KEMARFI-272477 format. One line per field, with one value per residue: x, y, z of N, C-alpha, C in turn; residue in one letter. Coordinates in steps of 0.2 Angstrom, whole numbers. Example, Ala and Ser with C-alpha at 12.3 -4.5 7.8 and 13.67 -1.06 7.14 Angstrom:
% KEMARFI-272477
n_u: c(66,64)
n_v: c(-28,-11)
n_w: c(39,35)
ca_u: c(62,68)
ca_v: c(-22,-5)
ca_w: c(39,36)
c_u: c(66,64)
c_v: c(-16,0)
c_w: c(39,39)
r: c(A,S)
END
This chain:
% KEMARFI-272477
n_u: c(-79,-67,-57,-40,-34,-19,-16,-2,0,-10,-10,-17,-27,-37,-53,-63,-78,-90,-103,-102,-98,-87,-70,-61,-44,-34,-16,-10,-22,-23,-12,-13,-24,-18,-23,-13,-10,-19,-25,-26,-34,-42,-45,-41,-32,-16,-7,8,6,14,26,28,33,24,24,23,25,18,23,17,3,-8,-20,-21,-27,-39,-39,-35,-16,-6,9,22,33,51,49,49,36,21,3,-14,-29,-46,-56,-71,-72,-65,-77,-84,-80,-78,-70,-78,-91,-94,-96,-108,-121,-132,-140,-143,-156,-169,-179,-196,-209,-220,-236,-249,-260,-256,-260,-259,-262,-254,-242,-226,-227,-223,-223,-218,-213,-209,-199,-188,-188,-184,-171,-174,-186,-184,-174,-183,-191,-181,-178,-190,-193,-183,-187,-200,-195,-203,-211,-221,-220,-229,-237,-228,-220,-229,-218,-205,-193,-194,-192,-181,-173,-178,-172,-159,-158,-156,-144,-131,-137,-139,-134,-138,-137,-150,-151,-149,-159,-176,-191,-207,-217,-228,-223,-215,-206,-200,-187,-189,-200,-206,-209,-221,-239,-241,-247,-235,-227,-224,-206,-187,-179,-167,-159,-150,-138,-120,-121,-136,-147,-151,-162,-177,-183,-198,-208,-225,-232,-243,-258,-268,-274,-286,-285,-267,-263,-253,-241,-236,-224,-217,-202,-193,-202,-209,-198,-193,-205,-205,-192,-197,-207,-203,-189,-179,-181,-179,-164,-160,-163,-155,-141,-139,-133,-140,-142,-144,-149,-150,-152,-149,-149,-136,-131,-126,-128,-124,-126,-124,-133,-138,-155,-160,-151,-140,-133,-116,-117,-128,-141,-155,-152,-154,-164,-164,-174,-183,-192,-191,-180,-172,-159,-155,-157,-142,-138,-132,-140,-145,-149,-158,-173,-175,-172,-181,-192,-192,-190,-201,-211,-207,-212,-226,-228,-225,-236,-247,-261,-260,-248,-248,-248,-259,-261,-264,-256,-255,-256,-242,-238,-225,-217,-205,-194,-187,-176,-169,-177,-190,-203,-209,-223,-235,-252,-260,-263,-274,-268,-276,-285,-281,-267,-252,-239,-224,-210,-192,-179,-163,-155,-142,-141,-130,-127,-139,-138,-129,-134,-143,-134,-126,-135,-140,-129,-132,-145,-146)
n_v: c(-315,-301,-295,-290,-281,-277,-267,-260,-255,-247,-239,-242,-249,-262,-266,-277,-282,-293,-292,-290,-278,-267,-257,-245,-238,-226,-224,-213,-208,-218,-215,-205,-205,-214,-221,-218,-205,-196,-188,-196,-191,-179,-182,-175,-171,-175,-177,-173,-169,-165,-172,-182,-190,-189,-198,-209,-229,-245,-258,-270,-279,-285,-295,-296,-302,-298,-284,-274,-274,-261,-259,-250,-243,-240,-234,-236,-235,-244,-246,-249,-254,-254,-263,-261,-246,-242,-245,-236,-226,-224,-220,-207,-210,-205,-200,-207,-197,-192,-182,-178,-177,-180,-167,-163,-157,-143,-138,-126,-136,-144,-144,-135,-144,-155,-154,-158,-161,-160,-161,-150,-156,-169,-167,-161,-173,-182,-192,-198,-196,-181,-181,-189,-178,-170,-174,-175,-161,-157,-162,-155,-142,-133,-134,-138,-135,-139,-135,-127,-119,-103,-93,-82,-85,-98,-104,-100,-110,-122,-121,-121,-133,-139,-132,-120,-102,-91,-73,-58,-43,-39,-43,-58,-62,-59,-47,-48,-39,-24,-8,7,19,8,-1,-11,-18,-31,-28,-20,-15,-19,-29,-42,-47,-63,-68,-72,-71,-57,-57,-49,-52,-59,-72,-77,-81,-99,-110,-104,-99,-98,-91,-91,-81,-74,-70,-63,-51,-45,-51,-55,-67,-80,-82,-94,-101,-115,-111,-121,-127,-117,-113,-126,-126,-116,-119,-129,-123,-110,-109,-99,-88,-94,-98,-83,-79,-87,-87,-72,-61,-50,-35,-33,-25,-19,-4,7,18,14,3,-3,-15,-26,-37,-45,-57,-71,-74,-87,-100,-112,-126,-133,-144,-141,-142,-135,-125,-113,-99,-81,-69,-55,-43,-30,-28,-28,-21,-6,-11,-15,-19,-20,-9,-13,-29,-27,-26,-40,-46,-41,-46,-59,-60,-51,-63,-73,-67,-64,-78,-82,-76,-83,-92,-104,-109,-104,-107,-104,-102,-100,-95,-100,-95,-102,-111,-116,-111,-118,-116,-117,-104,-100,-108,-109,-98,-84,-75,-63,-57,-41,-34,-28,-18,-13,-23,-32,-41,-45,-56,-63,-72,-73,-83,-89,-104,-110,-119,-128,-131,-138,-148,-156,-158,-168,-177,-182,-186,-196,-206,-212,-217,-227)
n_w: c(48,50,38,33,20,12,-1,-11,-21,-25,-14,-2,13,12,21,25,33,42,39,25,21,13,13,7,14,15,14,22,28,37,46,51,59,69,84,93,91,97,112,127,138,134,120,111,94,92,85,72,56,48,51,45,29,13,5,11,16,19,27,31,34,46,58,75,90,87,84,69,64,58,51,48,35,37,49,65,71,76,71,79,77,80,73,73,75,64,54,57,53,40,24,15,19,32,49,60,65,78,80,66,59,46,41,44,32,34,32,32,34,44,61,77,86,81,85,91,107,127,144,156,168,165,155,163,171,167,155,144,139,138,127,116,114,110,97,91,91,83,72,65,70,78,93,108,126,140,156,162,176,185,184,181,176,173,159,156,163,159,146,149,154,141,134,137,137,123,121,117,110,116,125,138,141,134,135,130,127,127,129,134,124,115,107,98,86,93,106,106,104,93,76,69,57,48,53,55,69,72,59,57,64,64,66,67,81,87,92,99,114,121,133,138,148,153,144,141,134,121,104,98,94,91,77,63,53,40,37,28,20,14,5,-2,-10,-17,-26,-32,-39,-45,-49,-54,-46,-34,-35,-35,-22,-16,-18,-20,-8,3,13,32,44,62,73,85,101,105,99,83,71,58,44,30,21,13,8,8,14,9,12,11,3,-5,0,10,23,33,36,32,34,37,36,43,48,36,26,15,0,-8,-22,-39,-50,-60,-58,-47,-50,-54,-42,-32,-37,-35,-20,-16,-20,-10,1,-1,0,13,18,14,16,13,20,32,50,65,80,98,112,129,146,155,144,134,119,108,95,80,76,63,54,57,54,64,71,75,77,81,97,110,121,132,135,144,150,143,142,137,139,133,126,121,113,105,90,90,102,107,97,103,114,111,105,116,126,117,119,131,129,117)
ca_u: c(-72,-67,-52,-38,-28,-12,-14,2,-1,-16,-9,-24,-26,-45,-54,-69,-82,-93,-109,-101,-95,-79,-69,-53,-42,-29,-10,-10,-28,-22,-6,-16,-28,-19,-24,-9,-10,-25,-23,-29,-41,-46,-47,-40,-26,-10,-1,9,6,22,31,29,32,18,25,24,20,14,26,13,-5,-11,-25,-20,-32,-46,-38,-29,-11,-2,15,25,41,54,48,47,28,13,-4,-18,-36,-51,-61,-78,-70,-64,-80,-90,-76,-76,-71,-84,-97,-94,-97,-117,-125,-136,-142,-145,-162,-172,-185,-203,-211,-225,-239,-257,-265,-251,-263,-255,-262,-251,-236,-223,-228,-222,-224,-212,-211,-206,-193,-186,-185,-181,-166,-176,-191,-179,-171,-186,-194,-178,-178,-197,-194,-178,-190,-203,-194,-207,-214,-224,-220,-235,-236,-223,-222,-228,-211,-201,-186,-195,-191,-173,-172,-179,-168,-152,-157,-153,-139,-130,-141,-135,-134,-137,-139,-156,-149,-149,-168,-180,-197,-209,-223,-230,-219,-215,-199,-198,-181,-190,-208,-209,-211,-226,-243,-243,-244,-228,-226,-219,-199,-183,-175,-158,-155,-143,-132,-116,-124,-142,-148,-152,-168,-179,-188,-204,-212,-231,-234,-250,-259,-275,-277,-289,-280,-261,-263,-246,-242,-229,-223,-210,-199,-192,-208,-209,-192,-194,-210,-202,-187,-199,-211,-199,-181,-174,-182,-175,-158,-158,-164,-151,-136,-137,-134,-142,-140,-148,-145,-150,-148,-152,-143,-132,-129,-127,-126,-126,-124,-124,-135,-144,-162,-161,-144,-138,-125,-112,-121,-135,-148,-158,-149,-157,-166,-165,-180,-185,-193,-192,-172,-170,-155,-155,-153,-136,-137,-132,-147,-148,-151,-165,-179,-178,-172,-186,-198,-192,-190,-208,-214,-207,-215,-231,-230,-226,-244,-252,-265,-256,-243,-248,-252,-260,-263,-265,-252,-258,-252,-240,-235,-217,-216,-198,-193,-179,-177,-165,-180,-197,-204,-214,-225,-241,-257,-260,-268,-276,-266,-281,-290,-278,-260,-248,-231,-220,-201,-189,-172,-161,-151,-139,-141,-123,-130,-146,-138,-124,-137,-146,-129,-123,-141,-143,-125,-136,-151,-143)
ca_v: c(-313,-296,-297,-283,-283,-273,-265,-256,-250,-240,-236,-242,-254,-264,-269,-281,-284,-299,-291,-290,-268,-265,-250,-244,-234,-223,-224,-205,-206,-222,-214,-197,-206,-218,-219,-215,-198,-194,-187,-200,-188,-174,-184,-170,-172,-172,-180,-169,-173,-164,-176,-189,-190,-187,-205,-216,-234,-247,-264,-276,-278,-290,-295,-298,-301,-294,-278,-273,-269,-258,-259,-244,-244,-234,-231,-241,-236,-247,-245,-254,-251,-257,-264,-256,-239,-242,-245,-232,-219,-226,-214,-206,-211,-199,-202,-208,-192,-194,-176,-175,-179,-177,-162,-166,-151,-144,-132,-126,-141,-146,-141,-135,-152,-160,-153,-162,-158,-163,-158,-147,-160,-177,-166,-161,-177,-190,-190,-201,-191,-176,-185,-190,-171,-164,-175,-173,-154,-156,-164,-151,-135,-131,-138,-135,-139,-139,-134,-122,-114,-97,-90,-78,-90,-104,-104,-102,-116,-125,-119,-123,-141,-141,-129,-113,-97,-85,-67,-53,-36,-37,-47,-66,-65,-52,-47,-48,-35,-18,-6,13,18,2,-1,-16,-20,-35,-23,-15,-21,-19,-36,-44,-51,-67,-68,-74,-65,-55,-58,-44,-54,-63,-78,-77,-86,-104,-110,-101,-103,-92,-94,-87,-80,-72,-69,-62,-46,-46,-52,-58,-76,-83,-87,-97,-106,-119,-108,-124,-130,-112,-113,-131,-125,-110,-121,-133,-119,-104,-110,-93,-86,-97,-95,-78,-77,-92,-84,-65,-57,-43,-31,-32,-20,-15,0,11,23,9,-3,-3,-22,-27,-43,-47,-64,-74,-76,-95,-102,-119,-129,-136,-149,-139,-144,-128,-124,-108,-94,-76,-66,-52,-35,-24,-27,-28,-15,-4,-16,-12,-24,-16,-8,-20,-33,-24,-28,-47,-48,-39,-49,-65,-57,-51,-69,-76,-61,-67,-86,-80,-73,-85,-96,-112,-111,-101,-109,-98,-102,-94,-96,-99,-94,-110,-116,-112,-113,-119,-116,-116,-97,-101,-110,-107,-90,-83,-69,-62,-51,-35,-34,-22,-19,-10,-27,-38,-41,-51,-56,-68,-71,-77,-83,-94,-110,-111,-126,-132,-133,-141,-154,-156,-161,-174,-183,-184,-190,-204,-210,-217,-221,-231)
ca_w: c(51,47,34,30,14,9,-9,-10,-28,-23,-7,3,16,12,26,24,40,41,35,18,19,13,13,8,20,11,21,24,33,42,49,53,63,72,90,98,89,101,120,131,142,130,114,104,89,95,79,68,50,45,54,40,20,11,2,17,15,23,26,33,39,51,63,81,97,85,81,64,65,52,52,43,33,39,55,71,75,72,73,80,74,81,67,72,74,55,50,61,50,34,20,10,24,39,57,61,70,80,79,61,58,42,43,42,31,37,30,37,35,50,65,81,89,79,86,96,113,131,150,160,174,161,150,168,176,162,150,139,136,135,119,113,112,106,91,87,89,75,62,63,70,82,97,114,132,143,162,165,181,184,185,175,176,171,153,157,168,155,141,152,154,135,134,138,134,118,123,110,112,118,134,139,142,133,138,124,130,127,134,130,119,112,102,93,86,96,111,103,103,83,72,68,49,48,50,58,73,71,54,56,66,60,68,71,86,85,95,104,120,122,138,141,156,153,138,143,131,114,100,101,92,88,68,62,46,39,30,23,16,8,1,-5,-15,-22,-27,-37,-44,-49,-48,-55,-40,-29,-36,-33,-16,-12,-21,-18,-2,4,19,38,49,67,75,91,102,108,93,74,68,49,40,23,22,7,13,8,14,7,15,4,-2,-8,5,14,30,37,31,35,32,41,32,47,47,28,26,9,-4,-12,-29,-45,-52,-66,-54,-43,-52,-53,-37,-29,-39,-31,-14,-16,-21,-4,5,-2,3,19,20,11,20,13,24,40,56,69,88,104,119,136,151,156,139,129,111,106,87,75,73,58,49,56,54,68,70,80,77,85,103,113,129,136,138,148,150,139,143,135,142,129,128,114,114,98,85,91,109,104,93,106,119,108,103,124,127,115,121,136,126,112)
c_u: c(-70,-57,-48,-32,-25,-13,-9,2,-5,-15,-14,-22,-35,-46,-62,-73,-87,-99,-107,-99,-89,-78,-61,-50,-33,-22,-10,-16,-26,-17,-9,-21,-27,-20,-20,-7,-15,-23,-28,-37,-45,-49,-45,-32,-20,-4,1,11,12,26,33,29,27,19,26,23,21,19,21,6,-7,-16,-21,-25,-38,-45,-32,-23,-7,4,21,32,44,52,47,40,24,7,-9,-24,-40,-57,-69,-77,-68,-71,-86,-87,-75,-75,-77,-91,-97,-98,-104,-116,-131,-144,-145,-152,-164,-178,-191,-205,-217,-229,-245,-260,-262,-256,-258,-257,-257,-243,-231,-225,-226,-223,-217,-208,-206,-200,-188,-183,-181,-178,-170,-181,-189,-179,-177,-189,-189,-177,-183,-196,-188,-182,-194,-202,-199,-211,-218,-221,-225,-232,-229,-225,-224,-224,-208,-196,-187,-192,-184,-171,-172,-174,-162,-154,-155,-147,-137,-135,-135,-138,-134,-137,-146,-156,-149,-155,-170,-188,-202,-218,-224,-226,-216,-207,-198,-192,-184,-198,-210,-212,-217,-233,-246,-242,-237,-229,-222,-211,-195,-180,-169,-156,-149,-136,-127,-119,-132,-143,-153,-160,-170,-185,-193,-209,-218,-231,-240,-251,-268,-278,-281,-284,-273,-260,-255,-247,-235,-228,-219,-206,-196,-196,-208,-204,-191,-200,-207,-197,-189,-203,-206,-192,-178,-176,-178,-168,-155,-157,-158,-145,-133,-139,-135,-141,-145,-145,-150,-147,-151,-148,-136,-129,-129,-124,-128,-123,-126,-127,-138,-151,-162,-154,-144,-133,-120,-113,-126,-141,-149,-155,-152,-161,-164,-168,-183,-186,-192,-183,-169,-166,-159,-152,-148,-134,-136,-138,-149,-151,-156,-170,-181,-177,-178,-192,-198,-193,-198,-211,-213,-210,-221,-233,-229,-233,-249,-256,-263,-251,-243,-250,-253,-263,-263,-262,-256,-254,-248,-237,-229,-218,-207,-199,-186,-179,-174,-170,-188,-198,-210,-217,-231,-247,-256,-263,-268,-273,-270,-285,-287,-271,-257,-242,-229,-213,-198,-180,-170,-155,-148,-139,-136,-125,-135,-144,-133,-127,-141,-140,-126,-131,-141,-135,-128,-142,-149,-145)
c_v: c(-306,-298,-290,-286,-277,-272,-260,-252,-244,-237,-235,-249,-256,-268,-272,-283,-289,-298,-290,-281,-269,-260,-249,-237,-231,-222,-218,-205,-212,-219,-207,-198,-212,-217,-216,-208,-193,-192,-192,-197,-185,-178,-180,-173,-170,-174,-174,-172,-172,-167,-181,-187,-191,-196,-209,-222,-238,-255,-270,-274,-284,-291,-299,-297,-297,-287,-278,-269,-266,-257,-254,-245,-237,-230,-237,-242,-243,-245,-249,-251,-255,-259,-260,-250,-239,-240,-240,-225,-221,-221,-212,-205,-205,-201,-202,-202,-191,-187,-174,-180,-175,-173,-164,-158,-151,-138,-131,-130,-145,-143,-141,-142,-155,-161,-158,-158,-163,-160,-155,-154,-167,-173,-163,-168,-182,-189,-192,-198,-185,-176,-185,-182,-168,-167,-173,-164,-152,-156,-158,-144,-132,-136,-135,-138,-135,-138,-132,-118,-107,-93,-88,-82,-97,-108,-104,-107,-121,-128,-122,-130,-144,-139,-123,-108,-92,-78,-62,-46,-34,-41,-55,-68,-58,-54,-47,-46,-29,-13,2,14,13,2,-8,-17,-25,-32,-18,-20,-21,-28,-37,-49,-56,-67,-72,-69,-65,-57,-53,-46,-58,-70,-78,-84,-93,-106,-105,-101,-97,-94,-88,-88,-77,-69,-68,-55,-49,-47,-57,-64,-75,-86,-90,-102,-108,-114,-113,-126,-124,-111,-118,-130,-121,-112,-125,-129,-114,-105,-105,-90,-87,-98,-89,-76,-82,-90,-76,-63,-51,-42,-32,-28,-18,-11,5,16,20,4,-2,-10,-24,-32,-42,-56,-66,-77,-83,-95,-108,-119,-131,-141,-147,-140,-136,-129,-120,-104,-88,-71,-61,-44,-31,-23,-28,-21,-13,-8,-11,-17,-18,-16,-12,-28,-33,-29,-35,-49,-46,-43,-56,-62,-55,-57,-73,-73,-65,-74,-86,-78,-75,-91,-103,-114,-109,-105,-104,-102,-97,-100,-95,-98,-102,-113,-110,-115,-113,-119,-114,-109,-98,-105,-109,-100,-91,-75,-67,-57,-46,-39,-28,-23,-17,-16,-33,-37,-46,-51,-63,-68,-75,-77,-88,-100,-111,-119,-130,-135,-137,-148,-157,-162,-167,-179,-185,-188,-198,-209,-215,-220,-223,-238)
c_w: c(49,44,34,25,12,1,-9,-16,-27,-17,-3,7,15,17,24,31,38,40,27,16,18,12,11,12,17,17,25,30,39,46,52,57,69,81,95,97,92,109,122,135,137,122,108,100,92,89,76,61,45,47,50,34,18,7,7,13,19,22,28,37,42,56,70,87,93,82,73,65,58,54,47,44,34,44,60,75,70,75,73,79,76,75,66,74,67,53,52,58,44,29,14,14,29,44,56,66,71,81,71,58,51,44,40,40,31,35,34,39,43,58,72,86,88,83,89,103,119,138,151,164,170,158,156,171,172,155,144,135,134,128,116,109,108,99,87,86,83,69,63,65,75,85,104,120,138,151,166,172,180,187,180,173,174,165,153,159,162,148,143,153,147,132,137,134,129,120,116,113,114,125,133,140,137,136,132,127,127,132,131,129,118,107,97,94,90,103,111,105,95,81,72,62,53,48,55,62,71,65,54,60,61,59,70,76,84,88,99,108,121,126,138,146,157,146,138,139,124,109,101,98,89,80,68,56,44,33,25,18,11,3,-4,-12,-20,-25,-34,-43,-47,-44,-48,-48,-35,-29,-33,-26,-12,-14,-21,-12,-3,10,24,42,56,70,79,93,104,103,87,70,62,49,34,22,15,10,14,9,13,10,10,-1,-6,-6,10,20,36,32,36,31,39,39,35,49,41,28,16,3,-7,-19,-33,-47,-57,-63,-47,-44,-52,-47,-32,-31,-35,-24,-11,-15,-14,1,6,1,10,23,18,16,20,18,33,44,61,77,93,111,124,140,152,150,137,123,111,99,84,73,66,52,50,59,60,68,76,77,83,91,106,121,134,139,142,147,147,138,142,137,136,129,122,116,108,96,88,98,111,103,98,112,116,107,113,126,124,117,126,135,121,113)
r: c(M,T,T,A,T,L,R,G,G,D,R,V,V,N,V,C,W,P,N,G,T,S,A,D,F,P,F,L,W,L,R,D,N,C,P,T,G,F,H,P,D,T,R,E,R,Q,F,D,L,T,S,I,P,L,G,L,S,V,G,N,V,S,L,E,D,G,D,I,V,V,T,W,D,G,E,S,H,T,S,R,F,D,P,G,W,L,Y,D,H,R,P,G,I,G,L,L,D,P,A,Q,V,D,A,T,L,W,R,A,D,F,A,P,A,D,L,P,R,A,T,S,S,D,L,T,S,S,D,A,L,L,L,E,F,L,L,E,A,K,K,T,G,L,A,I,V,D,G,M,A,H,D,K,D,A,G,M,A,M,A,R,R,I,G,F,L,R,E,T,N,F,G,T,T,F,E,V,M,S,K,P,N,P,N,N,L,A,Y,T,S,H,A,L,P,L,H,T,D,L,A,N,Q,E,L,P,P,G,F,Q,F,L,H,C,L,A,N,E,A,E,G,G,G,S,T,F,C,D,G,F,A,I,A,N,D,L,R,N,D,E,P,E,A,F,R,L,L,S,E,T,P,V,P,F,R,F,H,D,E,D,Y,D,I,R,R,H,H,T,V,I,D,L,D,L,F,G,N,M,Q,E,L,H,F,N,A,H,L,A,G,I,F,D,L,P,A,D,K,M,E,P,Y,Y,T,A,Y,R,K,L,M,E,M,T,R,S,E,R,Y,V,M,T,T,R,L,R,G,G,E,M,V,I,F,D,N,R,R,V,L,H,G,R,A,A,F,D,P,N,T,G,F,R,H,L,R,G,C,Y,V,D,R,G,E,F,D,S,R,I,R,V,L,S,R,S,Q,G)
END
């Protein structure tokens, strides 16, 4: 049986559940999260925290019809809490997030055949299979969809099954093919070293969807590496290089006749808890480093080391996309590139778009409600 005990001296209500778990709930937290303070339809918070004194106190705590009822001193108001809801929101624990999955780090020994893979028809027709695929794609940061229709809009349709598309200065979609007067190296037949897209943006795009419509030219193999694996190894083997790359912001810039988009980022970006959350690495969009002169050489040494790692056979996976395949990858984790190709030997055309991480994660959470 769930119990609730008032500890006025500590200004908390202690709740203990039948499984033996217990937690302390501060008075202010309980008043701020009273269910009556949320709009019943939008679920947005309506309660005004400044309407109560910081020193408010609880007069009584009781159990009624399975709910925990808190009576407040100096107010005619009472708050009713479902014990299961309180359990899910225990202070210091945080709400369970179905989209929060541990990354599976991989290196060159992780073969293309080992990638998460699903057919377009399965992902279109089954929410359960889509959820399973999205979770696996989050773990590795890289996945393949087979059986895509020979339709230039098929990749967009699949991406929209997950979330709305991110528009950039290149448009909502982009055509990866050799063409005259390119404003990006992707639109040439040259080799592309491993990189993340649009590191010059305030928020670089999240997941990239790259639909192979044709790949008949000689060359043009696709390359990928797990930036988290590289950063993890760098942190273990050369902690000073890792520190410089994770603490020192450097400029990135894209500019053509119509745009001049700039942003400083750290190459390795850590979250508030010190965990790796993304990489910004694109040697072609790197701006002119503007560090103090005495910081330049140590930084260049660290930056060059990471660049060498992205070219090492230890980390790089190489595959050749076929017409009807679509690769999906986390652009802020997985670096991608390609070998040079000869456009005179055949047609090569990939069409891409982006869905940001927030939309990707939202889809996982919503699908998890019905599949849990």
